[in-house]
C-alpha positions in Angstrom: 122.7 68.3 121.3 119.7 69.5 119.1 119.0 72.2 122.3 122.1 73.1 122.6 122.7 73.7 118.2 119.4 75.9 117.9 120.7 78.0 120.7 123.7 78.6 118.5 122.5 79.4 115.8 119.9 82.4 118.1 123.0 83.9 119.6 124.7 84.0 116.1 122.3 85.8 115.2 122.8 88.1 117.8 127.1 88.0 118.7 129.8 88.2 116.3 132.3 85.3 116.0 135.1 86.1 118.7 131.8 87.1 121.4 130.8 83.3 120.4 133.7 82.1 122.6 133.1 80.8 125.2 135.4 79.7 128.8 136.9 76.7 128.3 138.3 74.6 130.8 141.6 72.3 130.6 142.2 69.6 131.8 144.9 66.3 130.4 144.4 63.1 131.0 146.8 59.8 130.6 148.5 60.1 128.0 148.6 63.8 128.2 147.6 64.8 125.1 145.8 68.5 124.9 141.8 69.2 124.6 139.8 71.6 122.5 138.4 72.5 125.9 142.3 73.8 126.9 142.2 77.5 129.3 144.2 80.0 130.8 147.0 79.4 127.7 150.1 81.1 128.1 150.9 82.3 124.8 155.0 83.6 125.7 155.7 80.3 126.1 156.5 77.8 124.0 155.9 79.8 121.1 155.4 77.2 118.0 158.2 78.3 115.6 157.1 78.1 111.7 160.3 78.0 109.9 158.7 74.9 108.4 155.7 73.0 108.0 154.6 71.3 110.5 152.3 68.1 111.5 150.1 67.4 114.5 148.8 64.5 115.4 145.0 65.1 116.7 142.4 62.1 118.2 138.9 62.1 118.4 137.0 61.3 121.7 137.0 57.3 119.8 140.8 57.5 119.6 141.6 58.0 116.0 144.3 59.2 115.3 144.5 61.9 112.5 148.3 63.6 111.0 147.3 67.4 109.8 149.3 69.7 109.0 150.2 72.9 110.6 148.2 75.1 107.3 144.9 72.8 108.1 144.7 72.9 111.6 144.7 76.5 111.7 141.7 77.1 109.7 140.2 76.8 113.2 141.3 79.7 114.9 141.1 78.0 118.2 143.4 75.3 117.5 145.6 77.7 116.2 146.0 79.4 118.7 146.4 76.4 120.8 149.3 75.2 119.4 151.6 78.3 120.4 152.0 76.2 124.1 152.4 72.9 121.3 154.3 70.8 120.1 154.5 68.9 117.0 155.0 65.3 118.9 152.3 66.4 121.6 148.8 64.1 120.3 146.3 67.0 120.8 142.7 65.2 121.7 139.2 66.6 120.6 135.4 66.2 122.6 133.8 64.6 119.1 133.7 61.5 117.1 135.8 60.8 114.0 133.4 60.5 111.8 133.1 63.8 112.3 136.4 65.3 113.0 137.1 63.7 109.4 134.6 65.4 107.8 136.2 68.4 109.8 139.2 68.1 108.2 137.6 67.7 104.9 136.8 71.3 105.2 139.5 72.7 106.3 142.1 70.9 104.3 139.9 71.6 101.5 139.7 75.6 102.4 143.9 75.3 103.4 144.6 75.3 99.4 141.2 76.5 97.8 141.5 80.7 100.1 145.1 81.7 98.9 148.3 81.5 97.1 149.2 80.3 93.7 146.4 77.2 94.0 144.1 79.8 94.5 140.7 78.4 93.4 137.9 80.7 91.9 135.0 81.6 94.1 132.4 80.1 91.8 134.4 76.7 92.6 134.7 77.0 96.1 131.5 78.1 96.5 130.3 74.7 93.3 132.5 73.3 96.8 130.9 74.4 99.8 127.7 73.9 98.5 128.1 70.1 97.8 130.0 69.4 100.9 127.7 70.7 103.3 124.9 68.7 101.2 126.7 65.7 102.2 127.2 66.5 105.5 123.8 67.2 106.9 121.8 64.6 105.0 122.4 63.6 108.7 120.0 65.4 111.2 122.1 64.6 114.1 125.5 65.1 113.0 124.5 67.8 111.4 124.0 68.9 114.9 126.6 68.3 116.6 129.2 69.8 113.5 127.6 72.8 114.0 128.4 72.4 117.6 131.8 71.4 117.0 132.4 74.5 114.4 131.5 76.4 117.0 133.2 75.2 119.3 136.4 74.9 117.0 136.1 78.8 115.7 136.0 77.9 112.4 133.9 80.4 110.5 133.3 79.9 107.2 132.4 76.1 108.4 130.0 77.3 110.8 128.4 80.0 109.1 127.7 77.4 105.7 126.1 74.6 108.6 124.2 77.8 110.6 122.4 78.9 106.9 121.7 75.1 106.2 119.8 74.8 109.2 117.8 78.1 109.3 116.9 76.5 106.0 115.6 73.3 107.3 114.1 75.0 110.2 112.5 78.5 107.7 108.7 78.7 107.8 107.9 76.6 110.9 106.3 76.1 114.1 108.3 75.6 117.3 105.7 72.7 117.5 106.6 71.8 114.2 110.6 72.4 114.9 110.6 70.1 118.1 108.7 67.2 116.5 111.0 66.8 113.7 114.1 67.4 116.3 113.4 64.9 118.9 113.4 68.6 121.1 112.5 68.2 124.7 109.1 71.0 125.3 111.0 72.7 128.4 110.4 76.2 128.9 108.5 78.4 130.4 105.7 80.2 128.9 108.3 84.1 129.6 111.3 82.1 128.1 109.1 80.8 124.6 108.1 84.6 124.3 111.9 85.7 124.4 112.6 83.1 122.4 109.8 84.2 119.6 110.5 87.5 120.4 114.3 87.4 119.3 113.8 85.0 115.9 110.5 86.8 114.2 112.7 85.2 111.7 112.9 82.0 111.7 108.8 81.2 113.2 106.6 83.5 110.8 104.2 81.1 111.1 103.3 82.1 115.2 103.8 85.8 114.6 101.1 86.5 111.7 
């Protein structure tokens, strides 16, 4: 998980959010739930009518169900696209623990109300809420890494940037060896691969470029 999250941070420096979105494999289970890894969606069929607010049921990997309003769920660009072929009575299964999904939905719910419309909150209030939220959910390193990966996969740009910024702050001014020990990352890169990483992340490992 740590390797995946660190790699995601490095890719963020190079790629735009749209380019980061990887190919996702489609599958269904015995409950006919759709997963966030669906691919090859036919957007010309079964388009969701937006005449009235709809609610959808998200199911975490450990089986916890969350009933979510459309305005909240579409904070995720990937889920927004997935809903073009989903129906309100279909469960949407997500490959993540309920603890992480609950925090992601808390972020999405706040921003669905504060970022637009008559209830738009002052920028200062949003920034303060974001900072308090990020400080809270990144206290646990493992959860921080899981949320980085989840926000990237779900294409929640604002949340992803906040999480990455916090991760970079934790890694800054530390050597790669210090980071490996702190985050329990296996030292499985070749000398050539290490050199390539250092070359593209001079801002992250300043001690190793002196």
